[in-house]
N, C-alpha and C positions, 0 to 999 in steps of 0.2 A: 292556691294549687297553680293559679297563673303567675303568682311570684316566683315559685319554683321553677316553670316552665322555662320565665324571664334568666333566671340565673343560670340554670344548664345551659343555656344559648350563649349567653353570655362565655363562660367559661370554654365552649367547643368551639368560641370566635378566638379567644385567646390562643388554644390551643394550638390551632391551628394554623396561626398569624406568627406563635413563634417556634413551629417546629424546623426541626432543624434541615440544610439543605439536602436534598436528594443528587444522587449519581447522575443525573439529569444535567445537574448542571454544568459540571465540568465537559462532560461529553458535547453540550452546545454550545462550548467555548471552541474547543478544537475542532468541533464540524467550521464552526464560522469562519477562527483562522483559515482553515485551511483551504475553504471556500474565498476566501477573501483572496490570499497569498501564494497559491502555489497554481502558477496558472502557465500551464506548459502543457501541450498535447501529448507527448512521450510519458512526464513524469508528475503529473497535476494533481487537483483535486481526485477526476474523475481515477485515475488510477491509485488511487489511496482508496475512495471507496470500492472499486472493484477488488484490490486484496485481502480489504476486510470479510467480504462479503467470501471470497473464493479459499482463504483460508479459515476462517468457520466451517464454511462446505465442506472439504476437505477432511478436518477433522470430527466433524461428523460422522462422516464418512466410513472413517478409520475407527468410529467408538471411541474416539481421546476427548476428555474433556479441555477445555482451555479457561482461561482465567480471562473474562470478554475485558474486563478493564483494561486490563494490558494487552490483548491482542487490539485493541480498538485503538486503545492510543499510540500504538507504535505502529501501527497500519498507516495511521492518519498520519503520523509526523516521522515516518521513515524518512522520507524524501526533503527536509526540510533545509537541507543544507546542501543541496541539489539548488537551491535557488540562489543569486547574488547577495541579496541582505543578510545571509547567516553564511554563505559559504568558506571555506579556512585556503588558501593556496597552497596546494600538493600535499593537503590532509584529507584522508576516503571520507566521502559525505556520509556514512554512515556512521562511523565514528564523531563525525563533529556533529549531528543532531544527538546523538547519544546525548554529549554531552551540555547541548541547551534546550532540551524539552523544558526543565525547569521555568523556562523565558515564559511558556505558556501555560503551564498546569502550576506554578507558583498562585499561589492565593485561591485556586480553588479549592473544589474538597475532593480531589483525587486522592486516594490512601495512599499516602507518604508510604509507606510499606512496601508498594507495588514499585515504585519509582522505577529499582536496580533490574526487576525484570523486564521492564521496559526498554532500560538501555543495551542491556542484550539483548533484546530480539532487534532492537534496532542498527546494532552494532553487527549484525549476522545475517541482515538482509539477504546481502546480494548473494548470488547463486555461486562464487568463488568462496566464501564464507562456512564457516561448518557451525548449525547453530546448537546449541545443545538443550534449552529448555522444550516445550511444547509449542507455546507461544512462539517463541524462535524458531523452531521448525516450519510450522504453517505458513507464517508468514512467510518465512526463506522459499519456500515450495510454490508459495500463492506468486512470490515476487517475478521466479524463474519461468512460473508459464505464461505470469502476461505477454512474456516478449518471443510466444513460441504461439502459432496458428494466426486465423484471421486478425484478433489484437494485436499480436505480433508487428507484423506485418504495417497493420494502421497506426502505429505508434513509430515505427522505422522511417514511414515516406510519408509521414508528420517532419521529420527531422530532414529533410529535403532542405538547402538554401531557396532563398526566393529567387536573388539574383545570379543565381549561376553559382554560387559560393559553395564550399565544401559541407558538408556531404551533398555529394551529387547523387542522381538517380542511381546509376551501375553502383556508387559507394554505398547506398545503404540496401542493396539489394545482395554487394560481397558480406555485407556484416548478420543480414539474415541467414546467409548458407553457412556462415560460421556460427550462429547462433541454434542455429538446428541440429549439430554438432557437439558443441561444447556443453549448451545449457543440459540434455535430459540426462545427462549420466550427474548431474546436482542435483537432481528432485528425487527427493530421499522418502519421500511416505511413499507409501500405496496406494492412497487416492490419487494423488499427485500423479505417479507413476504411469496408472491406467489412462489419465488424458492425455500425454504425450504422444500416442501412437495417431490418435486422430488429429491432434493439432499441426502436423508435423505433416500429415497425409493433405491437410487444407492448404499448408505455407509451401511445399514442395510442390503441388499442383499449378499453383498462382506461380511460381518462379518460373517452372518450365514454360507453361503461357504466355507468362510474357516476355522471355527470353527468344522463344519462335514469334511471337507478334511484332520483337523489335529490331529480329536481326542480331539478335546474343545478345542486344541492349545497348546499341553503336544508335540507334535512334531514339532510347528512353531519357 
């Protein structure tokens, strides 16, 4: 009996040690890559984290099932080409990022059959684009909503030039006001649309107060 127990233990150890890698392997690589390389106050690692969480939340509210592999990879890598190391002059950063995700996902256990779906979501993540798949649609809406409300304010103000270069304070407030007009019509999902009014209200309240307190931005 003792010999039998020993043989079973050996078999179990071998089985565990030779088991195939889990899906967490590629997720760990993507997360580490984004955390290390995407350092920007407006579209860095934290923005990717928010986009993923919000996309999943919006889809759940709409009772839409997303492929979590696709939405995770797309959310964390969609702004890859917004950074100089991967950017290409005169090319839209979503298109470039979609073409370069293999640099991160190659040699991992990411399902290759899903790569095209990730690329499609990344290409259309900007609010000016027209997403076609569920994952693309909810990434698109999450990304658009991240430009509205308190977080939209924070992201824009983080872009102000430190030494007086553009964009200036008034420049980013003008951008906020423009985005409050052009972004909401491009949010497509019912759950996303439900978040527009409260985000616009808090953003407008901030801009109105700032204008009052800075003599219509002349001292901002």
